[in-house]
LUMDORO-861144 format. One record per residue (C-alpha): chain; x negated, y negated, z. Coordinates in steps of 0.05 Angstrom, whole numbers. Layout:
> A X Y Z
...
END
This chain:
> A -1804 37 3571
> A -1757 -21 3570
> A -1809 -62 3537
> A -1819 -2 3480
> A -1744 -10 3472
> A -1745 -78 3458
> A -1803 -78 3416
> A -1775 -19 3364
> A -1702 -60 3361
> A -1739 -126 3339
> A -1784 -88 3295
> A -1718 -59 3259
> A -1676 -119 3257
> A -1740 -153 3224
> A -1753 -98 3174
> A -1670 -100 3155
> A -1669 -181 3152
> A -1738 -177 3106
> A -1704 -124 3057
> A -1639 -165 3060
> A -1686 -224 3034
> A -1726 -186 2987
> A -1658 -144 2958
> A -1646 -184 2890
> A -1585 -170 2841
> A -1565 -202 2779
> A -1513 -268 2791
> A -1479 -298 2734
> A -1423 -345 2725
> A -1405 -403 2683
> A -1408 -477 2684
> A -1360 -522 2659
> A -1339 -601 2671
> A -1275 -627 2704
> A -1241 -615 2639
> A -1256 -551 2636
> A -1310 -546 2574
> A -1372 -507 2577
> A -1434 -547 2589
> A -1486 -512 2545
> A -1562 -514 2566
> A -1547 -534 2637
> A -1608 -518 2686
> A -1598 -464 2734
> A -1656 -460 2786
> A -1665 -421 2851
> A -1682 -469 2899
> A -1758 -475 2922
> A -1782 -438 2868
> A -1795 -429 2799
> A -1744 -378 2788
> A -1693 -412 2734
> A -1650 -404 2669
> A -1598 -447 2625
> A -1528 -437 2600
> A -1516 -414 2533
> A -1470 -450 2485
> A -1411 -419 2522
> A -1438 -448 2592
> A -1448 -384 2613
> A -1523 -356 2654
> A -1541 -304 2688
> A -1605 -298 2748
> A -1632 -248 2784
> A -1638 -276 2857
> A -1621 -254 2932
> A -1561 -259 2962
> A -1587 -322 3014
> A -1609 -353 2959
> A -1587 -430 2932
> A -1574 -449 2862
> A -1591 -522 2837
> A -1545 -539 2779
> A -1565 -597 2731
> A -1541 -632 2670
> A -1562 -695 2640
> A -1503 -742 2666
> A -1476 -701 2717
> A -1484 -699 2789
> A -1530 -646 2816
> A -1498 -590 2858
> A -1527 -537 2900
> A -1491 -467 2906
> A -1507 -409 2955
> A -1513 -339 2909
> A -1469 -300 2957
> A -1425 -271 2900
> A -1455 -240 2843
> A -1398 -282 2803
> A -1401 -355 2800
> A -1364 -402 2767
> A -1380 -476 2776
> A -1356 -544 2759
> A -1395 -612 2748
> A -1378 -680 2758
> A -1396 -738 2724
> A -1454 -784 2738
> A -1435 -855 2721
> A -1489 -883 2750
> A -1540 -836 2713
> A -1510 -849 2647
> A -1510 -924 2658
> A -1577 -929 2674
> A -1597 -901 2612
> A -1602 -939 2545
> A -1620 -932 2475
> A -1682 -971 2448
> A -1724 -990 2389
> A -1718 -935 2342
> A -1665 -898 2379
> A -1705 -876 2439
> A -1671 -857 2504
> A -1707 -894 2560
> A -1690 -910 2631
> A -1660 -982 2641
> A -1713 -1001 2691
> A -1763 -970 2659
> A -1777 -1018 2600
> A -1800 -1083 2606
> A -1748 -1130 2566
> A -1670 -1149 2578
> A -1624 -1101 2551
> A -1548 -1079 2552
> A -1508 -1023 2532
> A -1438 -1024 2518
> A -1395 -951 2503
> A -1349 -938 2450
> A -1301 -936 2489
> A -1303 -1004 2506
> A -1318 -1034 2438
> A -1244 -996 2419
> A -1196 -1011 2470
> A -1218 -1085 2453
> A -1165 -1079 2399
> A -1214 -1110 2345
> A -1232 -1091 2276
> A -1294 -1126 2273
> A -1352 -1089 2306
> A -1381 -1161 2326
> A -1330 -1198 2356
> A -1311 -1144 2401
> A -1373 -1158 2431
> A -1344 -1218 2459
> A -1342 -1219 2527
> A -1380 -1153 2536
> A -1453 -1166 2538
> A -1485 -1228 2583
> A -1521 -1280 2544
> A -1483 -1253 2476
> A -1445 -1319 2442
> A -1385 -1293 2384
> A -1352 -1329 2351
> A -1296 -1291 2316
> A -1278 -1303 2249
> A -1226 -1359 2231
> A -1198 -1327 2160
> A -1179 -1254 2139
> A -1239 -1216 2133
> A -1283 -1280 2152
> A -1357 -1269 2180
> A -1363 -1272 2249
> A -1422 -1311 2285
> A -1465 -1277 2343
> A -1515 -1315 2381
> A -1568 -1281 2434
> A -1583 -1326 2489
> A -1566 -1389 2441
> A -1595 -1428 2383
> A -1667 -1403 2377
> A -1684 -1449 2312
> A -1650 -1510 2281
> A -1681 -1497 2212
> A -1683 -1414 2197
> A -1628 -1365 2216
> A -1604 -1345 2289
> A -1568 -1282 2268
> A -1594 -1224 2301
> A -1622 -1160 2268
> A -1570 -1104 2264
> A -1584 -1028 2268
> A -1550 -969 2251
> A -1575 -899 2279
> A -1641 -936 2276
> A -1638 -967 2206
> A -1644 -1035 2203
> A -1575 -1063 2163
> A -1578 -1127 2115
> A -1525 -1171 2143
> A -1540 -1228 2101
> A -1479 -1276 2083
> A -1461 -1274 2015
> A -1424 -1336 2015
> A -1444 -1390 1968
> A -1477 -1456 2003
> A -1412 -1497 1994
> A -1372 -1465 2029
> A -1421 -1437 2089
> A -1426 -1518 2105
> A -1358 -1529 2100
> A -1348 -1560 2027
> A -1299 -1500 2004
> A -1294 -1440 1979
> A -1277 -1363 1995
> A -1308 -1331 2066
> A -1317 -1256 2034
> A -1348 -1243 2104
> A -1418 -1205 2122
> A -1442 -1140 2120
> A -1424 -1122 2194
> A -1353 -1119 2179
> A -1367 -1054 2141
> A -1375 -1023 2208
> A -1319 -980 2237
> A -1310 -998 2306
> A -1276 -923 2311
> A -1343 -891 2287
> A -1391 -924 2353
> A -1417 -883 2406
> A -1445 -940 2435
> A -1481 -1011 2425
> A -1547 -1037 2460
> A -1564 -1111 2455
> A -1636 -1120 2457
> A -1672 -1187 2481
> A -1729 -1220 2483
> A -1787 -1223 2434
> A -1820 -1147 2462
> A -1750 -1115 2448
> A -1756 -1135 2378
> A -1832 -1116 2361
> A -1818 -1056 2324
> A -1775 -1091 2276
> A -1817 -1151 2258
> A -1795 -1221 2244
> A -1733 -1202 2225
> A -1705 -1181 2300
> A -1740 -1258 2328
> A -1675 -1271 2346
> A -1657 -1199 2383
> A -1629 -1131 2361
> A -1559 -1100 2363
> A -1561 -1030 2351
> A -1506 -992 2337
> A -1504 -913 2352
> A -1451 -869 2317
> A -1411 -817 2336
> A -1437 -750 2328
> A -1405 -666 2348
> A -1404 -648 2419
> A -1452 -581 2429
> A -1402 -526 2441
> A -1335 -567 2423
> A -1294 -566 2359
> A -1252 -627 2355
> A -1198 -662 2311
> A -1175 -735 2327
> A -1116 -778 2300
> A -1114 -856 2323
> A -1068 -908 2294
> A -1056 -974 2320
> A -1019 -1046 2293
> A -1052 -1120 2309
> A -1015 -1181 2313
> A -1030 -1245 2296
> A -1012 -1313 2291
> A -1032 -1384 2293
> A -1054 -1405 2353
> A -1087 -1478 2349
> A -1076 -1531 2301
> A -1088 -1604 2297
> A -1036 -1642 2338
> A -1003 -1684 2283
> A -954 -1749 2294
> A -887 -1751 2279
> A -870 -1819 2283
> A -888 -1848 2206
> A -873 -1815 2143
> A -917 -1817 2079
> A -944 -1884 2036
> A -987 -1945 2051
> A -938 -1999 2068
> A -882 -2008 2128
> A -829 -2011 2072
> A -804 -1954 2021
> A -812 -1980 1942
> A -745 -1983 1903
> A -727 -1966 1837
> A -661 -1972 1793
> A -646 -1902 1764
> A -579 -1898 1716
> A -555 -1964 1739
> A -571 -1950 1809
> A -616 -1982 1863
> A -648 -1924 1906
> A -710 -1919 1962
> A -769 -1869 1942
> A -825 -1846 1970
> A -892 -1871 1954
> A -904 -1803 1918
> A -972 -1822 1890
> A -1002 -1835 1964
> A -1036 -1779 1997
> A -1029 -1806 2071
> A -981 -1821 2126
> A -982 -1897 2141
> A -909 -1902 2116
> A -853 -1932 2150
> A -829 -1903 2216
> A -782 -1855 2216
> A -704 -1885 2212
> A -653 -1844 2209
> A -606 -1893 2180
> A -660 -1907 2118
> A -639 -1869 2062
> A -686 -1845 1997
> A -698 -1795 1940
> A -741 -1743 1965
> A -802 -1713 1921
> A -750 -1654 1897
> A -690 -1702 1871
> A -713 -1703 1800
> A -703 -1636 1766
> A -630 -1617 1738
> A -642 -1538 1743
> A -640 -1551 1815
> A -573 -1574 1821
> A -566 -1577 1897
> A -621 -1626 1905
> A -616 -1669 1835
> A -611 -1749 1861
> A -594 -1720 1929
> A -612 -1767 1984
> A -639 -1756 2050
> A -650 -1795 2115
> A -723 -1826 2128
> A -743 -1773 2187
> A -792 -1717 2208
> A -780 -1653 2175
> A -736 -1590 2207
> A -792 -1541 2182
> A -860 -1573 2191
> A -942 -1548 2176
> A -938 -1487 2230
> A -873 -1455 2186
> A -932 -1446 2123
> A -957 -1398 2165
> A -931 -1321 2170
> A -946 -1272 2232
> A -1006 -1225 2203
> A -1011 -1151 2225
> A -1065 -1110 2212
> A -1058 -1027 2209
> A -1105 -983 2220
> A -1107 -913 2218
> A -1174 -854 2236
> A -1181 -786 2229
> A -1246 -749 2251
> A -1261 -675 2251
> A -1326 -655 2287
> A -1359 -583 2298
> A -1423 -565 2336
> A -1457 -501 2365
> A -1519 -497 2405
> A -1563 -516 2341
> A -1517 -548 2283
> A -1461 -595 2287
> A -1428 -636 2237
> A -1376 -695 2240
> A -1335 -728 2188
> A -1286 -784 2197
> A -1240 -826 2153
> A -1213 -897 2165
> A -1159 -936 2127
> A -1148 -1011 2151
> A -1091 -1056 2118
> A -1088 -1131 2138
> A -1034 -1180 2116
> A -1057 -1255 2128
> A -1019 -1306 2163
> A -1035 -1343 2102
> A -978 -1324 2050
> A -998 -1273 1990
> A -1065 -1258 2019
> A -1087 -1177 2031
> A -1148 -1138 2055
> A -1150 -1068 2047
> A -1211 -1027 2068
> A -1234 -955 2066
> A -1291 -918 2110
> A -1313 -855 2095
> A -1375 -823 2137
> A -1411 -758 2158
> A -1465 -741 2197
> A -1496 -673 2216
> A -1555 -639 2245
> A -1584 -566 2243
> A -1646 -529 2276
> A -1682 -500 2208
> A -1728 -461 2263
> A -1758 -470 2324
> A -1799 -529 2311
> A -1765 -567 2247
> A -1696 -600 2252
> A -1652 -643 2199
> A -1602 -706 2212
> A -1573 -739 2163
> A -1515 -794 2156
> A -1475 -824 2110
> A -1415 -880 2096
> A -1385 -910 2056
> A -1342 -966 2058
> A -1298 -995 1998
> A -1270 -1067 2016
> A -1210 -1095 1975
> A -1190 -1167 1979
> A -1131 -1203 1948
> A -1125 -1282 1952
> A -1171 -1288 2011
> A -1154 -1364 2043
> A -1203 -1429 2018
> A -1243 -1443 2065
> A -1255 -1530 2079
> A -1254 -1581 2031
> A -1227 -1540 1963
> A -1183 -1553 1920
> A -1144 -1493 1946
> A -1151 -1498 2014
> A -1084 -1504 2051
> A -1115 -1537 2108
> A -1139 -1594 2067
> A -1076 -1606 2042
> A -1042 -1603 2112
> A -1085 -1645 2152
> A -1126 -1690 2111
> A -1077 -1707 2050
> A -1015 -1697 2059
> A -944 -1731 2076
> A -911 -1718 2136
> A -838 -1721 2119
> A -841 -1660 2079
> A -804 -1604 2091
> A -824 -1536 2076
> A -769 -1503 2061
> A -765 -1555 2004
> A -829 -1531 1982
> A -815 -1465 1975
> A -790 -1480 1910
> A -852 -1498 1876
> A -842 -1483 1804
> A -802 -1495 1742
> A -761 -1448 1697
> A -817 -1465 1644
> A -872 -1443 1690
> A -899 -1519 1704
> A -917 -1534 1785
> A -871 -1585 1822
> A -911 -1619 1864
> A -895 -1678 1921
> A -953 -1706 1897
> A -921 -1737 1829
> A -958 -1796 1793
> A -887 -1825 1793
> A -812 -1809 1800
> A -807 -1801 1728
> A -871 -1762 1722
> A -884 -1696 1748
> A -949 -1698 1742
> A -991 -1678 1809
> A -1030 -1735 1809
> A -1082 -1708 1871
> A -1059 -1648 1909
> A -1024 -1582 1884
> A -959 -1557 1919
> A -999 -1510 1974
> A -944 -1454 1957
> A -971 -1463 1882
> A -1041 -1449 1906
> A -1035 -1388 1949
> A -986 -1354 1894
> A -1017 -1379 1832
> A -1083 -1395 1839
> A -1101 -1333 1873
> A -1163 -1293 1869
> A -1193 -1217 1880
> A -1253 -1188 1906
> A -1289 -1111 1920
> A -1350 -1095 1957
> A -1382 -1018 1955
> A -1426 -1011 2009
> A -1467 -943 2023
> A -1510 -938 2092
> A -1543 -876 2101
> A -1609 -836 2131
> A -1647 -771 2131
> A -1686 -755 2189
> A -1737 -699 2200
> A -1761 -679 2271
> A -1817 -632 2277
> A -1831 -610 2349
> A -1912 -606 2353
> A -1905 -567 2424
> A -1870 -506 2408
> A -1940 -466 2397
> A -1968 -493 2453
> A -1903 -475 2496
> A -1915 -393 2472
> A -1996 -396 2478
> A -1989 -429 2550
> A -1931 -380 2575
> A -1979 -327 2561
> A -2045 -356 2592
> A -2004 -376 2651
> A -1975 -308 2664
> A -2050 -276 2673
> A -2078 -323 2709
> A -2034 -337 2751
> A -2024 -266 2768
> A -2106 -256 2775
> A -2106 -312 2818
> A -2049 -301 2861
> A -2083 -232 2880
> A -2148 -266 2908
> A -2130 -336 2932
> A -2059 -344 2934
> A -2070 -417 2902
> A -2024 -435 2853
> A -2043 -462 2793
> A -2013 -522 2754
> A -1990 -509 2668
> A -1951 -541 2619
> A -1883 -526 2612
> A -1839 -547 2547
> A -1772 -563 2537
> A -1731 -577 2482
> A -1667 -590 2511
> A -1626 -658 2520
> A -1627 -644 2595
> A -1664 -684 2648
> A -1716 -637 2668
> A -1736 -624 2740
> A -1803 -600 2784
> A -1809 -576 2847
> A -1869 -616 2868
> A -1882 -704 2858
> A -1955 -680 2837
> A -1925 -662 2762
> A -1909 -712 2707
> A -1860 -714 2650
> A -1888 -734 2584
> A -1870 -753 2526
> A -1890 -766 2456
> A -1865 -783 2380
> A -1900 -782 2321
> A -1872 -799 2253
> A -1865 -825 2188
> A -1805 -788 2217
> A -1788 -803 2284
> A -1803 -734 2330
> A -1811 -722 2395
> A -1827 -671 2445
> A -1827 -670 2526
> A -1871 -624 2569
> A -1868 -613 2645
> A -1918 -607 2688
> A -1898 -551 2735
> A -1929 -505 2785
> A -1925 -438 2765
END
């Protein structure tokens, strides 16, 4: 009797427990990130089964499971989380998985691959790092952020940046890497004259990479080695620098405003001696003017091999012969080093940047626009540079199989009086460090023009002939011998993506349901089928025997991701 009682109690307990497990009810909830933003298309899967769903554009989901079931929540870039379905309402917060984000990299043609899966060296830098560098040149901002990449920043306002990947590859050919923006190769040719490129004079108008707006960069991938550049041909023999621009984030509407101010000054200058003045003799020449004997500087010499400085030695400087400057006319000065030297010629330059961007994205469509203004006042007096950049990109899912994406960027650059480089007639560096006299005071040189418009140069033909013999007054060069330049550049692309697996997905759904139902009744052996996912999340599977396949087709790039899963 006692044995029968235990049997009935056990039977009742098993039946109640079985009923509890079998009792499914609807569980709903919302999935957000740490900033309380909804996460669309996050995967919600019942652990140990193929029962699953995805969140909608607002991060909401609903799934029918038993009270003792465990839900597995996944999303690319987020840590996987397991939650018991004990309640019918669940609010789940996912944390970022920084390790996973670092392991995914953009390769050729914009394809994303795991870093460990590629057979060549590649490194990626996020756009935040570029912006934090405070650089207005997208290439210069890579300096110190990528191994094996050597960047030489421009030495003049709006000048060319030089970048090498793994050193010099050729002594006769171009060593510049190929630049790619959103999968489109960019012409980064240097349009300066041959004389300017070899340092023989001219103005540096910069290369095309200066037109890339750092505020629009989402990430930068640097591909090294021959295999990395195989898809781009011989132009990529020196490597590839791939820029991915920002786009609207799904489920978000954003407006951002950024302003910044950068100051710059002269950093390195040649060390100049301060013991001897201009001339080619150890004594000063003399001249009798209005019946009085004066010491003169050797104005026609443009070197400083003259007498040693002596505060007791008085002379008539170059600016003592113009009556309209009464404070200087026929006034002698001591033969000493100048109070204001070469460094006082340069200003403190500044660059102000303002960027405004707006973006909006739904589950199927996205758009982002941005406008950036950059204004630069150079360290060389009377030099300016302004640049305006307007960018728009977006995409739309035209139907379940066809998607359109496009991007257009306009950059307008206007330069005024860019400094001349190298050995040029208007190069102030040439006037300061090669052909000059060391006793010249640069405060006095600021009075560079007579009332009749004629130049006042220190390099006079003689004391009574003000004609410049070789060199112009440097202030005359920057205020009178000016130049202007303009450049308009358009960069754009249009992409159509067609998902060839959509039809297969629908067909396989119907076939697999029927086959699975019949087979389970007879043998209880699961079959394998193809489940195609059109979502930007990492697919998952329950058994290691199933594989993830990817493919692309084009003229236009297209892709499909199919997961072989047990049904």
